[in-house]
C-alpha positions as CSV (number, residue, x, y, z in Angstrom):
1,M,0.0,0.0,0.0
2,L,1.2,3.6,-0.7
3,I,2.2,5.4,2.5
4,N,2.6,9.2,2.3
5,I,5.5,10.6,4.4
6,D,6.5,14.2,5.2
7,L,9.7,14.0,7.2
8,H,11.0,17.6,7.6
9,Y,9.4,19.7,10.4
10,H,10.4,22.2,13.1
11,S,9.3,22.8,16.7
12,G,9.1,26.3,18.2
13,Y,12.8,26.0,19.1
14,S,13.8,26.6,15.5
15,G,12.5,30.1,15.3
16,G,10.4,31.2,12.4
17,V,6.6,31.4,12.6
18,G,4.3,28.9,14.2
19,Q,4.8,26.3,16.9
20,I,4.1,22.6,16.5
21,N,2.4,20.5,19.1
22,L,2.4,16.8,18.3
23,T,-1.4,16.6,19.0
24,D,-2.0,19.0,16.1
25,F,-0.8,16.4,13.6
26,I,-3.7,14.1,14.8
27,E,-6.2,16.6,13.4
28,T,-4.4,17.8,10.4
29,G,-2.5,14.7,9.2
30,P,-5.6,12.6,8.2
31,K,-7.2,15.5,6.5
32,K,-4.1,16.0,4.4
33,G,-3.6,12.3,3.8
34,I,-0.1,12.1,5.4
35,N,0.7,8.9,7.3
36,V,4.1,9.7,8.8
37,F,5.7,12.9,9.9
38,G,9.1,14.0,11.1
39,T,9.2,15.2,14.7
40,G,11.5,18.1,14.1
41,D,14.3,19.3,16.4
42,C,14.8,15.9,18.2
43,L,18.2,16.9,19.5
44,H,17.0,19.9,21.4
45,E,16.9,19.1,25.1
46,L,13.4,20.5,25.8
47,W,11.8,19.2,22.7
48,L,13.5,15.8,23.1
49,E,12.0,15.6,26.6
50,N,8.6,16.3,25.1
51,L,9.0,13.6,22.5
52,K,10.1,11.0,25.1
53,N,7.0,11.9,27.3
54,Q,4.5,11.7,24.5
55,L,5.6,9.2,22.0
56,V,5.4,5.4,22.2
57,E,6.8,2.9,19.7
58,T,4.3,1.2,17.5
59,Q,6.1,-2.1,18.1
60,K,9.4,-2.9,19.8
61,D,12.4,-1.6,17.8
62,S,10.3,-0.5,14.9
63,G,11.6,3.1,14.9
64,I,8.1,4.3,14.2
65,F,6.3,6.2,17.0
66,Q,2.8,7.4,17.8
67,L,1.0,9.3,20.5
68,E,-0.5,6.9,23.0
69,K,-3.9,5.6,21.8
70,Q,-3.7,7.6,18.6
71,K,-2.9,5.3,15.7
72,S,-3.9,7.5,12.8
73,V,-0.6,9.3,12.6
74,K,3.0,8.0,12.9
75,F,6.3,9.8,13.6
76,I,10.0,9.4,12.9
77,L,12.6,11.1,15.0
78,Q,14.1,13.9,12.9
79,T,16.0,17.1,13.1
80,E,17.8,19.5,10.7
81,L,21.4,20.5,11.3
82,I,23.4,23.3,9.7
83,F,26.9,22.3,8.8
84,T,29.3,25.1,7.9
85,C,32.9,25.1,6.7
86,S,35.6,27.2,4.9
87,L,36.0,26.7,1.2
88,K,38.4,28.8,-0.8
89,N,38.2,31.9,1.3
90,K,34.5,31.7,1.8
91,R,32.3,30.1,4.4
92,K,29.6,27.7,3.1
93,S,26.7,26.5,5.1
94,A,24.2,23.7,4.1
95,H,21.1,22.5,5.9
96,I,20.9,18.7,6.3
97,V,18.0,16.6,7.6
98,F,18.9,13.7,9.9
99,L,16.6,10.7,10.7
100,F,17.2,8.5,13.8
101,P,15.9,5.0,14.6
102,N,15.6,5.4,18.4
103,F,16.2,7.7,21.3
104,E,19.5,6.0,22.1
105,S,21.1,7.1,18.9
106,I,19.9,10.6,19.6
107,S,21.6,10.5,23.1
108,N,24.8,9.4,21.5
109,T,24.7,12.2,18.9
110,I,24.2,14.7,21.7
111,R,27.3,13.3,23.4
112,L,29.2,13.9,20.1
113,F,28.0,17.5,20.1
114,E,29.4,17.9,23.6
115,L,32.8,16.7,22.4
116,W,32.6,19.0,19.4
117,N,31.5,22.0,21.5
118,V,28.3,22.4,19.4
119,K,25.9,24.8,20.9
120,N,22.8,22.7,21.2
121,T,20.4,25.3,22.5
122,I,18.5,26.0,19.3
123,G,16.4,23.7,17.2
124,R,18.8,23.8,14.3
125,P,22.3,23.6,15.8
126,F,25.3,24.8,13.8
127,V,28.1,22.2,13.4
128,V,31.2,24.3,12.5
129,C,33.9,22.6,10.5
130,E,37.3,23.7,9.1
131,D,36.8,22.3,5.6
132,N,34.9,19.7,3.6
133,E,37.0,16.9,4.9
134,E,35.9,17.7,8.4
135,V,32.3,17.9,7.3
136,G,32.5,14.4,5.8
137,N,34.3,13.1,9.0
138,K,31.7,14.6,11.4
139,I,28.8,13.3,9.4
140,S,30.5,9.9,9.3
141,E,30.9,9.9,13.1
142,I,27.1,10.5,13.4
143,L,26.3,7.7,11.0
144,N,28.7,5.3,12.8
145,I,26.5,5.6,15.9
146,N,23.8,3.5,14.2
147,E,23.9,2.1,10.7
148,S,20.3,3.2,10.1
149,I,20.8,6.9,10.8
150,E,20.2,8.7,7.5
151,F,21.3,12.1,6.4
152,I,19.6,14.0,3.6
153,P,20.8,17.3,2.1
154,A,17.8,19.6,2.6
155,H,16.1,22.0,0.0
156,I,19.3,21.7,-2.0
157,M,18.7,24.6,-4.4
158,T,17.6,27.3,-2.1
159,P,20.2,29.8,-0.9
160,E,20.9,27.8,2.3
161,G,21.0,24.5,0.5
162,V,24.2,22.8,-0.6
163,F,23.8,23.9,-4.3
164,G,22.2,27.2,-3.3
165,S,23.4,30.6,-4.5
166,K,24.9,31.7,-1.1
167,N,28.6,31.1,-1.5
168,P,27.9,28.6,-4.3
169,I,29.7,25.3,-4.9
170,N,29.5,23.1,-8.1
171,Y,29.7,19.5,-6.9
172,L,28.4,17.7,-3.8
173,E,31.9,16.6,-2.9
174,D,33.0,20.2,-2.7
175,F,31.0,20.4,0.6
176,F,30.5,16.8,1.8
177,G,34.0,15.5,1.1
178,G,34.5,11.8,1.7
179,I,30.9,11.2,2.8
180,T,29.4,12.1,-0.6
181,D,28.9,8.5,-1.7
182,E,26.7,8.0,1.3
183,I,24.1,10.4,0.0
184,H,21.1,8.3,-1.1
185,V,18.4,10.9,-1.5
186,V,18.2,14.7,-1.6
187,E,15.2,16.9,-0.7
188,T,13.8,18.9,-3.6
189,G,12.6,21.8,-1.5
190,L,9.6,24.1,-2.1
191,S,11.3,26.1,-4.9
192,A,12.5,23.1,-6.9
193,D,11.1,19.9,-8.3
194,P,12.4,16.9,-10.4
195,I,12.4,19.1,-13.5
196,I,14.7,21.6,-11.9
197,L,16.9,18.9,-10.4
198,G,16.9,17.1,-13.8
199,L,19.1,19.9,-15.1
200,I,22.0,18.7,-12.8
201,P,23.8,15.6,-14.0
202,E,25.3,14.8,-10.6
203,L,21.8,14.1,-9.3
204,D,20.8,11.6,-12.0
205,K,21.5,8.5,-9.8
206,I,20.4,10.0,-6.5
207,G,16.8,9.6,-5.3
208,L,14.5,12.6,-4.7
209,I,12.2,13.1,-1.7
210,S,9.9,16.0,-0.9
211,N,8.9,17.3,2.6
212,S,7.0,20.4,3.8
213,D,9.8,21.9,5.9
214,A,7.1,23.5,8.0
215,H,7.1,25.3,11.4
216,S,3.4,24.7,11.9
217,T,0.6,22.2,11.0
218,W,-1.7,24.8,9.4
219,L,-3.5,23.5,6.3
220,N,-1.4,25.6,4.0
221,R,1.8,24.3,5.5
222,C,1.3,20.7,6.6
223,G,1.6,18.2,3.8
224,R,2.3,20.8,1.1
225,E,5.0,18.4,-0.1
226,F,5.3,14.7,0.6
227,T,6.8,11.4,-0.7
228,S,5.0,8.1,-1.4
229,L,6.4,4.7,-0.6
230,E,5.1,1.2,-1.1
231,L,4.8,-0.2,2.4
232,N,2.6,-2.4,4.6
233,K,0.0,0.0,6.0
234,D,0.0,-1.2,9.6
235,Q,3.3,-3.0,10.1
236,F,6.0,-0.9,8.4
237,T,9.1,0.1,10.2
238,Y,11.6,2.9,10.1
239,F,14.1,0.6,8.6
240,E,11.9,-0.2,5.6
241,I,11.6,3.5,4.9
242,I,15.3,4.0,5.0
243,E,15.8,1.0,2.7
244,S,13.4,2.6,0.2
245,F,15.7,5.6,0.2
246,R,18.9,3.6,-0.1
247,S,17.5,1.3,-2.9
248,N,15.9,4.2,-4.7
249,S,12.5,2.6,-4.4
250,I,10.5,5.8,-4.1
251,I,7.2,5.7,-5.9
252,R,6.6,9.4,-6.3
253,T,7.0,12.9,-4.9
254,C,4.2,15.3,-4.6
255,E,5.6,18.8,-5.1
256,F,4.6,22.3,-4.0
257,N,4.5,24.1,-7.3
258,P,8.1,25.5,-7.5
259,T,7.0,28.8,-9.2
260,E,5.1,29.5,-5.9
261,G,8.2,28.8,-3.9
262,K,10.1,31.7,-2.2
263,F,13.3,31.4,-4.3
264,F,12.3,30.3,-7.8
265,L,13.4,33.4,-9.7
266,S,16.2,35.9,-9.0
267,G,15.4,39.3,-7.6
268,H,15.0,41.6,-4.6
269,R,11.8,41.9,-2.7
270,A,10.1,45.0,-1.5
271,G,11.1,46.2,2.0
272,K,14.8,45.7,1.7
273,E,17.1,48.6,2.6
274,R,16.6,51.5,0.1
275,H,13.8,49.6,-1.6
276,N,10.6,50.9,0.2
277,N,7.9,49.3,-1.8
278,D,10.0,48.7,-4.9
279,Y,11.1,45.3,-6.1
280,C,12.7,43.5,-9.1
281,V,12.4,40.0,-10.4
282,Y,14.1,38.3,-13.3
283,S,14.1,35.1,-15.4
284,P,17.7,33.9,-15.9
285,K,18.3,35.6,-19.3
286,F,17.2,39.0,-17.9
287,T,19.3,39.0,-14.6
288,P,21.7,42.0,-14.8
289,K,25.1,40.8,-15.8
290,D,26.7,42.0,-12.6
291,K,23.9,40.3,-10.7
292,K,23.4,43.5,-8.7
293,C,20.0,45.0,-7.9
294,P,19.3,48.1,-9.9
295,I,17.3,49.6,-7.0
296,C,19.8,49.3,-4.1
297,G,23.0,48.2,-5.8
298,K,23.5,45.1,-3.7
299,K,23.9,41.5,-4.9
300,L,20.6,40.0,-6.0
301,T,19.3,36.8,-4.5
302,I,19.9,34.3,-7.3
303,G,16.9,32.0,-7.8
304,V,16.7,28.3,-8.0
305,L,16.0,28.2,-11.8
306,E,19.0,30.3,-12.6
307,R,21.3,28.4,-10.3
308,A,20.2,25.0,-11.7
309,L,20.9,26.2,-15.3
310,E,24.4,27.4,-14.2
311,L,25.2,24.0,-12.6
312,S,24.0,22.2,-15.8
313,K,26.6,24.1,-17.8
314,I,29.3,23.8,-15.2
315,Q,28.8,20.0,-14.9
316,G,29.1,19.7,-18.7
317,A,25.5,18.9,-19.7
318,N,24.0,22.2,-20.7
319,R,20.5,20.6,-20.4
320,Q,17.3,22.3,-21.4
321,Y,14.5,23.0,-18.9
322,G,12.1,20.1,-19.0
323,F,14.8,17.4,-19.4
324,L,14.2,14.4,-17.2
325,P,16.9,11.7,-16.7
326,P,16.0,8.1,-17.7
327,K,14.0,6.2,-15.0
328,Q,13.0,9.4,-13.3
329,Q,10.6,8.7,-10.5
330,K,7.0,10.0,-10.9
331,F,5.9,13.3,-9.5
332,I,3.0,15.7,-9.5
333,H,2.6,19.4,-8.7
334,M,0.1,20.6,-6.1
335,V,-1.4,23.8,-4.8
336,P,-2.7,23.6,-1.2
337,L,-6.5,23.2,-1.3
338,I,-6.9,25.9,1.4
339,E,-5.1,28.4,-0.9
340,I,-7.4,27.5,-3.7
341,L,-10.4,28.2,-1.5
342,A,-8.9,31.4,-0.2
343,Y,-8.4,32.5,-3.9
344,Y,-12.0,31.7,-4.7
345,Y,-13.4,33.7,-1.8
346,Q,-10.7,36.4,-2.1
347,I,-9.8,35.9,1.6
348,K,-6.1,36.5,2.5
349,S,-6.0,34.4,5.6
350,P,-6.0,30.6,5.2
351,K,-7.3,30.4,8.8
352,S,-10.7,31.9,7.9
353,K,-13.5,29.9,9.4
354,K,-15.5,30.2,6.2
355,I,-12.9,28.5,4.0
356,I,-12.0,26.0,6.7
357,N,-15.6,24.8,6.8
358,I,-15.6,24.3,3.0
359,Y,-12.2,22.6,3.2
360,N,-13.6,20.1,5.8
361,K,-16.6,19.4,3.6
362,I,-14.3,18.6,0.6
363,V,-11.9,16.3,2.5
364,N,-14.8,14.5,4.1
365,L,-16.2,13.8,0.7
366,L,-12.9,12.7,-0.8
367,G,-11.3,11.0,2.2
368,N,-8.3,13.4,2.3
369,E,-6.7,16.3,0.4
370,C,-4.0,14.2,-1.2
371,E,-6.6,12.0,-2.9
372,M,-7.9,15.1,-4.8
373,W,-4.7,15.2,-7.0
374,F,-5.0,11.5,-8.1
375,L,-8.7,11.3,-8.9
376,D,-9.9,11.6,-12.4
377,N,-11.8,14.9,-12.7
378,S,-15.1,13.2,-13.6
379,I,-14.9,11.1,-10.4
380,L,-13.9,14.2,-8.4
381,E,-16.9,16.1,-9.7
382,E,-19.2,13.1,-9.0
383,K,-17.9,12.9,-5.3
384,L,-18.3,16.7,-4.7
385,S,-21.3,17.8,-6.7
386,Q,-23.9,17.0,-4.0
387,E,-22.5,19.5,-1.4
388,I,-19.9,21.7,-3.2
389,S,-20.8,24.5,-5.6
390,P,-20.0,24.0,-9.3
391,E,-17.9,27.1,-9.3
392,I,-15.5,25.7,-6.7
393,I,-15.4,22.3,-8.4
394,N,-14.5,24.0,-11.7
395,L,-11.8,26.0,-10.0
396,I,-10.2,22.9,-8.6
397,K,-10.4,21.2,-12.0
398,E,-8.8,24.2,-13.7
399,I,-5.9,24.1,-11.3
400,K,-5.5,20.3,-11.7
401,N,-5.4,20.9,-15.5
402,G,-2.6,23.4,-15.0
403,N,-4.6,26.5,-16.1
404,F,-3.0,28.8,-13.5
405,S,0.2,30.5,-12.6
406,F,1.7,32.7,-9.9
407,S,2.2,36.4,-10.4
408,P,4.6,37.5,-9.3
409,I,6.4,34.2,-9.4
410,G,8.2,33.4,-6.1
411,F,11.5,35.2,-5.5
412,D,13.8,36.4,-2.8
413,G,11.9,35.0,0.2
414,T,8.4,35.9,-1.3
415,Y,5.8,33.3,-2.1
416,G,4.2,33.5,-5.5
417,K,0.5,34.7,-5.7
418,L,-2.0,32.4,-7.3
419,V,-3.7,33.6,-10.6
420,V,-6.1,31.2,-12.3
421,G,-6.8,31.2,-16.0
422,K,-3.5,33.0,-16.9
423,K,-0.2,31.4,-17.9
424,I,3.2,33.0,-17.3
425,D,6.4,32.1,-19.1
426,V,8.9,31.6,-16.4
427,F,11.7,32.5,-18.9
428,N,10.2,35.8,-19.8
429,V,10.0,37.7,-16.5
430,N,11.8,41.0,-16.5
431,F,10.4,43.5,-14.0
432,C,11.6,46.3,-11.8
433,S,8.9,48.4,-10.2
434,K,11.1,51.5,-9.9
435,K,10.5,53.4,-13.2
436,L,13.8,55.2,-13.0
437,F,15.7,52.0,-13.8
438,Q,13.5,50.5,-16.5
439,K,16.0,51.2,-19.3
440,K,18.6,49.1,-17.5
441,L,16.2,46.1,-17.7
442,I,16.0,46.0,-21.5
């Protein structure tokens, strides 16, 4: 049976907005159709104590946990670490997800942190290294604690990912050193998908997974990305999930539409120093040659699309957008249903009671939100038509058929804004809101 997993989350100890309580997953998880979640921040002392007090193993040594008497949602012990090292007179950081089979392996990792003088008082600790050799050695020491600990480079194309534009590198080994061959899967991230990562030859033989990377369980955050594996519904273990990664037996990824993601195109958002309400956003061929913002003069935030095209050339492939490597695993794009409903009612807040009520009606009729993306539209309409208005059903069908876009497309930490019935060429965006500089954009 297909099991949907979403293994990258954060507690309130990681900063950002929102704060997760494990009980929140019990309400949201079944609505979204997610079976297994990452706990987030499992190395943090206070959150770890909370996990130990609330979670019980589904069966002895299974590595899968649940809240007592709540069998609908399962958990895997998970955290994100930030490794950083010096590379050719620059300091590179990369976010990495770690998965653990048991609390003992977590305790032993914390002991390593003490030896390394890692400050373990925040949800995402920094592991400082001298060079890529030390990065590889320290990750190897964590993996040696238990052969089933898995590390996964997170949101690899965003600025803080290993291939991101912040102090960029060109090959995984440049950062991971001798542990590179132990990378079995990478996380696509909200601003990338298999099409983007298909541009990069080095990733051809590495599996892809998708996770929400969320700080809350709100309906627009939880389950916005997930990965499907073929597992026994009731008896699967942590070790079977890890084996699926290591054998590249991933059935599909379900992707947040990357053009909505916060770093898809290059640019500078409004509100930056000397910007006021002005912003600029560019497709790769229109980015100023010096990569500097025409409004403030500082370096632009280079987007995921542009960075992937750069890597394609550097790695000797020069692939075209849309190329998919042979035997590429299946994937789909999604837009959170709560966002679709907010668009229909022109309500900004996804927490509006009005749209939550409609959302609950839809998921009750379909079983869960994930199911919506895999149903034939005729069946979808048949299931919904008794209680949901034709206008909402047609809007969902339009989005499933791809008749939508985001305007502006996501850039520089800003999510894209949904527009239905209008298509935008992602390679033909060339905009600066400050009229004084328009000539420089031509």
